[in-house]
N, C-alpha and C positions, 0 to 999 in steps of 0.2 A: 563286666569289666573287673571281676574279682581277681583275675590273674594279671591285671595290669601292674607292671613294675615301673612306677614313675621314676624319672631321673631328676637330678638337680643340676642346674647349670648356673654357675656363679660367675658374675662379672664384677671384679673389684679393680679399683684404681684410685689414684689421688683425685680429688675434686678438680674438675676441669679437663680431665683426660679424654672425655668423650664416651664413657661407658653408658650413660643414659641414652645417648643418641643411638648407640649400637644396640642396646637392649630394645628400644622402641622399634628399630628396624626389624629385628628378629621376631618380635611379637606380631608384626604385620605379615609375616610369612606363614600362612595357614598350615602348610604341609609340615611345619616343624612341631605343631601341636603343643605350643607353649602357653603358659599363663604366668602372669607377673606376680611375684610374691611381694605383697605390700608390707613394708616395714612399719613398725611402730616407732614413734619418737616423742620425746618430751619437749621438743622445741616448738616454737610458734610457726604457723604456716607462713611461707614466703610467696609473695606475688599472688598468682592465681591457683595455688595448690589447693586441692580438695580432699577433705577427710574421707577415707575409705577408697580413694582412687590413687592419690599420690603417696599418702602415708595414713596411718591411724594416729591421729594427733591425740595425745594424752597429757594430763597434768603430770607434774613430777611425782605427786603422791600416787596417782593411778599407776604410773609406770613402775614405781617401787613396789606396789602391791602385787603386780603381775610377777615381778622378780621373786617376791616372797612365796607366791603360789606355784613357782616353777612352771610358769606358762610359756616361757621362752625357749626356743631351740638354741638361740644365742642372743647375747645382748652385750652392750658396751657403753661406757660413759666416754663418748668421743671428745667432748669438751666439757668443762665443768658444768654440772647440772643439765647436760645436754646428752640424753640417752637415746640410743637407737637399738632396735632388736627385731628378731623374727619370732612371731608367735607360732607355737607348734600347730595351733589350730589352722593357721594360714596354709601351711604345707599340706595338712590333711584335707583341707577344703579343695585345693587344686588337684591333688591325687584322686580324690573322690569323683572329680569331673573327668577322670581319665586323661589328664594332661601332665606334661612335664613342667617342673617349676623353674622359672628363670629369676635370678636375683641380680639386683643392682645394689651392691652392698660394699661397705668399707672392707679393707684388707683383713682386719682382725676377725670380723664376722665371717668373711668368706673362708678363711682358713679354719675357723671353728666348725663350719658346716662340713668342709672337706674331711675333717678329723672324725666327726660324728658319723658321716655316711661315706666312707672312703671308696666303696665300690659302686656308689650310685651318683657320684658327683664329678662333674667336669669343672675345674676351677681355672678361669682365664683372667690374667692380669692385663689391663690395658694401660699402656705407657705413653705419655706424651713424648714428642721428639726431644724435648729438653725442658728443664725447669724454667728457662726464660719464656719459652712458648706457652707453658702452663700459666705463667703469670699474666701474659697477654690475653689468653682465653678467659681467665677469671675476671680481668678488668673489663673485657668486652661484654660480659654478662650484665654488668651494672646492677647487681643485686646485693653487693656487700661493700662494707667500708674498706679502706686501705688496710686498716689494722687486721680485719678478718681475712683479707686476701693474703697478707703477710703471714698470718698464722697458718693458713692452709698451705702456703708454699713451703714453710718450714716443716710442716707435717709431711708434705709430699716426699721430701728427701728420705725420710725415715721409711715411709710406705714403699718407695721404689726399691729399697733394699730387700723387701720381702718377695719380690717378683720370682726369684728362683724356687720358692716354695709352691708355686702354682704349676698346674699341668702345662699351660701354654702362656706365652706373652705375645700380645699384639701391640706393635708400635703404631700408634694412630698419628701418622704424619699426613697421609692422604686419606681422607675419610672414606671414599669409595673403596679403596683397597682394604681398609680396616673392616668395612661392612662385609665385603666378600670373604675375607679371611674368617671372620666370626661366623658367618653363615656356614661355610665349609666345615669348620670345627664342630659346630652344633649338629649339623646334618649327619656327619660321620659318626658322632657320638651316640645319637639316638637310634641310628639304623644298624 
């Protein structure tokens, strides 16, 4: 596998747009040869999230030490003292297995990866049909307070303005259509 040239497939979107659902669907398609890049975060686990599966959960101090050590491909303070990032070792781990890396990542991180690996990255922006629909989806999750939801909705407007910087935009109005479109994009990119 020494001649394997792994690719990076980035899915970015405002929270609640459906990117995680799309990424999970793509990971289940064996012929795509994908593995999930697990992000590191300094936030607390939500619900049934598992360390090393959903995220690498770290203390704020640990996260900042990794920043100092230049261990991240990209990182960002998404909300105050709430850091997210991609460890370089995570991408290397997946490429060593002979697989392509798929990311479920915020827009800043997604664009950073595209900038670092412009010839090996497919960057896809997933857009909700509207801000109103996004708010409905976030409320249906029942995982966050109204204040957190309002914060995410306010951030979504800013994030949606970055869509033209991505290679493709998928509007997730009908989930099955969005899943098909994402599959086709990734299949064509890796083949």
